[in-house]
C-alpha positions in Angstrom: -44.4 43.5 1.6 -42.9 40.7 0.9 -42.9 37.9 2.2 -39.6 36.3 3.4 -39.0 32.5 3.4 -36.3 30.5 5.6 -35.2 26.8 4.4 -33.8 24.8 6.8 -31.7 22.6 6.0 -31.7 18.8 6.7 -29.1 17.5 9.6 -28.3 15.2 7.6 -27.8 16.7 4.5 -25.6 19.4 6.8 -24.7 16.2 8.3 -23.2 14.7 4.8 -21.3 18.3 2.8 -19.5 18.3 6.5 -17.9 14.9 5.8 -17.6 15.3 2.0 -15.4 18.6 2.9 -13.9 17.0 5.6 -12.6 14.1 3.3 -11.6 15.9 0.8 -9.6 18.1 3.1 -8.5 14.8 4.4 -7.0 13.6 0.7 -5.6 17.6 -0.1 -3.3 16.8 2.8 -1.9 14.3 2.0 -1.5 14.9 -2.0 0.2 17.7 -1.6 2.6 15.9 1.3 3.0 13.0 -1.0 4.0 15.7 -3.7 6.2 17.8 -1.1 7.8 14.4 0.0 9.3 13.8 -3.8 11.5 15.6 -3.8 13.5 14.8 -1.7 14.4 11.5 -4.8 14.4 13.9 -6.7 17.1 16.2 -6.5 18.9 13.3 -5.6 17.6 12.2 -9.4 19.4 15.0 -10.9 22.3 15.0 -9.1 23.2 11.9 -10.7 21.6 12.6 -13.5 24.2 15.4 -13.6 26.7 13.4 -12.3 26.2 10.6 -14.7 26.1 13.2 -18.2 29.4 14.3 -17.0 31.4 10.8 -16.9 29.4 9.9 -19.1 30.7 13.0 -21.7 33.9 11.9 -20.3 34.2 8.8 -20.7 33.3 10.1 -24.6 36.3 12.4 -25.3 39.2 9.6 -23.6 36.7 7.6 -26.7 37.3 10.4 -29.2 40.8 10.5 -28.5 41.6 6.8 -28.1 39.7 7.0 -31.8 41.6 8.6 -34.0 45.2 8.0 -32.5 44.8 4.1 -33.2 48.1 2.8 -33.7 47.2 -0.3 -35.8 45.3 1.9 -37.4 41.5 0.2 -37.7 39.6 2.2 -34.8 39.4 0.4 -31.0 35.1 0.0 -30.8 35.1 -2.2 -27.2 33.5 0.4 -25.2 30.5 1.5 -27.6 28.1 -0.5 -26.2 29.3 0.5 -22.2 28.4 5.0 -24.0 25.0 3.3 -25.8 24.3 2.0 -22.1 25.9 4.6 -19.8 23.6 7.1 -22.8 19.9 4.6 -22.4 20.1 4.5 -18.7 18.9 7.7 -17.9 16.1 7.1 -20.8 15.1 4.4 -19.1 14.6 5.7 -15.5 12.6 8.3 -16.0 10.4 4.9 -18.5 10.1 3.3 -15.2 9.5 5.9 -13.1 6.6 6.9 -15.5 5.3 3.6 -15.8 5.4 3.3 -11.8 3.6 6.6 -11.1 0.6 5.9 -13.7 0.2 2.2 -11.8 0.3 4.3 -9.5 -2.5 6.0 -9.8 -4.8 3.8 -11.9 -4.6 1.9 -8.5 -5.9 5.2 -6.6 -8.7 5.9 -8.8 -9.9 1.6 -8.6 -9.5 1.8 -4.8 
């Protein structure tokens, strides 16, 4: 006949395990809430990016039409800096966002 032995867990171990599980569930819930709250800013930024790209495209189309129709024979380069700045704006915004998120994650890990 095989002897069966039962081991009872100590209450302190069980309570600690339950506390750890509750803390993990709470942190998962907070992370899910943060992720859900990012959808609206992401949608707004996507719309703004589409509008900016459309505006830059129109500005460049006008620029190149004027570029080839310069009456003096010398192309007008007055709006090149504005076009460059408009094209670099989305890239700069993405880089700043990535730096901000990395910094936020590092602060959360340090706490």
